[in-house]
C-alpha atoms as an extended CHARMM CRD file, in Angstrom:
* protein
*
        71  EXT
         1         1  UNK       CA            -29.1910000000       14.6000000000      -16.5480000000  PROA      1               0.0000000000
         2         2  UNK       CA            -25.8850000000       15.1220000000      -16.6220000000  PROA      2               0.0000000000
         3         3  UNK       CA            -24.8620000000       11.3810000000      -14.7490000000  PROA      3               0.0000000000
         4         4  UNK       CA            -27.3360000000       10.3030000000      -17.9430000000  PROA      4               0.0000000000
         5         5  UNK       CA            -25.1790000000       11.9790000000      -21.1330000000  PROA      5               0.0000000000
         6         6  UNK       CA            -21.7570000000       10.6560000000      -19.1770000000  PROA      6               0.0000000000
         7         7  UNK       CA            -23.5430000000        7.0190000000      -19.0680000000  PROA      7               0.0000000000
         8         8  UNK       CA            -24.3180000000        7.2410000000      -23.0240000000  PROA      8               0.0000000000
         9         9  UNK       CA            -20.9420000000        8.3900000000      -23.8160000000  PROA      9               0.0000000000
        10        10  UNK       CA            -18.1730000000        5.3540000000      -25.1690000000  PROA      10              0.0000000000
        11        11  UNK       CA            -15.5230000000        3.9130000000      -22.8760000000  PROA      11              0.0000000000
        12        12  UNK       CA            -13.1110000000        5.1440000000      -25.4800000000  PROA      12              0.0000000000
        13        13  UNK       CA            -14.3970000000        8.3960000000      -25.4290000000  PROA      13              0.0000000000
        14        14  UNK       CA            -14.1210000000        8.4220000000      -21.4280000000  PROA      14              0.0000000000
        15        15  UNK       CA            -11.1670000000        8.0380000000      -21.2700000000  PROA      15              0.0000000000
        16        16  UNK       CA            -10.1370000000       10.3390000000      -24.1400000000  PROA      16              0.0000000000
        17        17  UNK       CA            -12.2660000000       13.1590000000      -21.3850000000  PROA      17              0.0000000000
        18        18  UNK       CA            -10.5370000000       11.1840000000      -18.1100000000  PROA      18              0.0000000000
        19        19  UNK       CA             -6.6980000000       12.0610000000      -19.9300000000  PROA      19              0.0000000000
        20        20  UNK       CA             -7.6040000000       15.4630000000      -21.1050000000  PROA      20              0.0000000000
        21        21  UNK       CA             -8.9440000000       16.7100000000      -17.8170000000  PROA      21              0.0000000000
        22        22  UNK       CA             -5.6070000000       15.6510000000      -16.2130000000  PROA      22              0.0000000000
        23        23  UNK       CA             -3.6930000000       17.0540000000      -18.1570000000  PROA      23              0.0000000000
        24        24  UNK       CA             -6.1430000000       20.1870000000      -17.8030000000  PROA      24              0.0000000000
        25        25  UNK       CA             -5.6770000000       19.8360000000      -14.4790000000  PROA      25              0.0000000000
        26        26  UNK       CA             -1.4130000000       19.1230000000      -15.1270000000  PROA      26              0.0000000000
        27        27  UNK       CA             -0.9570000000       22.4940000000      -16.9020000000  PROA      27              0.0000000000
        28        28  UNK       CA             -3.0620000000       24.6030000000      -14.5840000000  PROA      28              0.0000000000
        29        29  UNK       CA             -1.2530000000       23.3500000000      -11.9440000000  PROA      29              0.0000000000
        30        30  UNK       CA              2.1360000000       24.0950000000      -13.8640000000  PROA      30              0.0000000000
        31        31  UNK       CA              0.8260000000       27.6300000000      -14.5610000000  PROA      31              0.0000000000
        32        32  UNK       CA              0.1700000000       28.7050000000      -11.1040000000  PROA      32              0.0000000000
        33        33  UNK       CA              3.1440000000       26.9110000000       -9.5910000000  PROA      33              0.0000000000
        34        34  UNK       CA              4.9010000000       29.4730000000      -12.6570000000  PROA      34              0.0000000000
        35        35  UNK       CA              3.1930000000       32.7210000000      -11.5380000000  PROA      35              0.0000000000
        36        36  UNK       CA              4.1010000000       31.5810000000       -7.5430000000  PROA      36              0.0000000000
        37        37  UNK       CA              7.4250000000       30.8620000000       -8.6570000000  PROA      37              0.0000000000
        38        38  UNK       CA              8.4210000000       33.3750000000      -10.9870000000  PROA      38              0.0000000000
        39        39  UNK       CA             12.0710000000       33.1040000000      -10.8290000000  PROA      39              0.0000000000
        40        40  UNK       CA             12.1160000000       28.9860000000      -10.6000000000  PROA      40              0.0000000000
        41        41  UNK       CA             13.8740000000       27.0610000000      -12.7290000000  PROA      41              0.0000000000
        42        42  UNK       CA             11.9340000000       24.0510000000      -14.5170000000  PROA      42              0.0000000000
        43        43  UNK       CA             14.0380000000       21.9310000000      -12.0610000000  PROA      43              0.0000000000
        44        44  UNK       CA             12.2500000000       23.5690000000       -8.9690000000  PROA      44              0.0000000000
        45        45  UNK       CA              9.4170000000       23.2200000000      -11.0360000000  PROA      45              0.0000000000
        46        46  UNK       CA              9.6750000000       19.5410000000      -11.2150000000  PROA      46              0.0000000000
        47        47  UNK       CA              9.8380000000       19.7280000000       -7.5640000000  PROA      47              0.0000000000
        48        48  UNK       CA              7.2840000000       22.2150000000       -6.4290000000  PROA      48              0.0000000000
        49        49  UNK       CA              5.1030000000       19.6940000000       -8.8940000000  PROA      49              0.0000000000
        50        50  UNK       CA              5.7690000000       16.0340000000       -7.6870000000  PROA      50              0.0000000000
        51        51  UNK       CA              5.4770000000       17.5980000000       -3.9570000000  PROA      51              0.0000000000
        52        52  UNK       CA              2.0280000000       18.6600000000       -4.8800000000  PROA      52              0.0000000000
        53        53  UNK       CA              1.2270000000       15.4210000000       -6.1620000000  PROA      53              0.0000000000
        54        54  UNK       CA              2.6010000000       12.9930000000       -3.6300000000  PROA      54              0.0000000000
        55        55  UNK       CA              2.7740000000       12.8350000000        0.3810000000  PROA      55              0.0000000000
        56        56  UNK       CA              5.7420000000       14.3630000000        1.9480000000  PROA      56              0.0000000000
        57        57  UNK       CA              7.2770000000       10.9350000000        2.7120000000  PROA      57              0.0000000000
        58        58  UNK       CA              6.6910000000        9.5130000000       -0.3670000000  PROA      58              0.0000000000
        59        59  UNK       CA              8.3600000000       12.5130000000       -2.3410000000  PROA      59              0.0000000000
        60        60  UNK       CA             11.2550000000       12.2250000000        0.5410000000  PROA      60              0.0000000000
        61        61  UNK       CA             11.8510000000        8.1570000000       -0.2280000000  PROA      61              0.0000000000
        62        62  UNK       CA             11.1130000000        8.3870000000       -4.3570000000  PROA      62              0.0000000000
        63        63  UNK       CA             12.6940000000       11.9490000000       -5.0790000000  PROA      63              0.0000000000
        64        64  UNK       CA             16.1280000000       12.4230000000       -2.4520000000  PROA      64              0.0000000000
        65        65  UNK       CA             14.5350000000       15.7920000000       -1.4630000000  PROA      65              0.0000000000
        66        66  UNK       CA             11.7520000000       17.8310000000        1.5240000000  PROA      66              0.0000000000
        67        67  UNK       CA              9.4190000000       19.3940000000        0.0310000000  PROA      67              0.0000000000
        68        68  UNK       CA              9.3020000000       21.2900000000        3.4210000000  PROA      68              0.0000000000
        69        69  UNK       CA             12.6240000000       22.4130000000        2.2670000000  PROA      69              0.0000000000
        70        70  UNK       CA             12.8410000000       24.0160000000       -1.0050000000  PROA      70              0.0000000000
        71        71  UNK       CA             13.4570000000       27.1900000000       -1.3710000000  PROA      71              0.0000000000
């Protein structure tokens, strides 16, 4: 039933729902990081968030820090 409902949703609405889901997921990850690291500043939270999204080697290459060595 759910798949049929999703098939009937217009493409524009599917894109909107996808972006809403991405934003909600981003907010939930950030909330979890804030809870685990309450003293972290915005730069540290950004680094920790990035390290959740990308493989370690990509983080080192693209952003210049090793996520395994975050304080």
